[in-house]
Residue, then its C-alpha position, 0 to 999 in steps of 0.5 A: m686278203v683281197g676281200v679284206v682290202f675291199f671291206v676296209v676301203n668300203i667301210f671308210k668310203t661309207i664314213t666319208y660319204t655325204p648324201a646329195g643335198w647335205t652340207p659337205q663334211p671334210a673327209g679328214a675330219l670325219l675319219g679323224s673323229a671315227l678313229g678317235l684322233s680328234g678326241l686324242k688331239a682335244f685331250f692334249t690341247k684342251k680344246r673341246g669339240g663335238h663328235l662328227v660320227s656316232l659311237p657305233v660308226a666309230a666302233i666299226a671304224r676302229g674294228t676295221v683298222d684291227t682287221a686290216f692289221n690282222a690281215g696284213i700280219i697273216l698275209f706276210t707271216a704265212c709266206 
């Protein structure tokens, strides 16, 4: 389960990483875009904006959240 935690942290640190020389992006906005929160907010507020991360990155981030939930459930139900 420790490996799963390291995997989740590594994925989200990779999403929020900005290479040297690029304009810095806010980490919260990147994570919100990757998890679909910005799209959900735009649906209810009628504000349209572009996505900050590509579709494959968003899919990997959402799958990572599922992996974290599964690891937590397995960890706490196995006791």
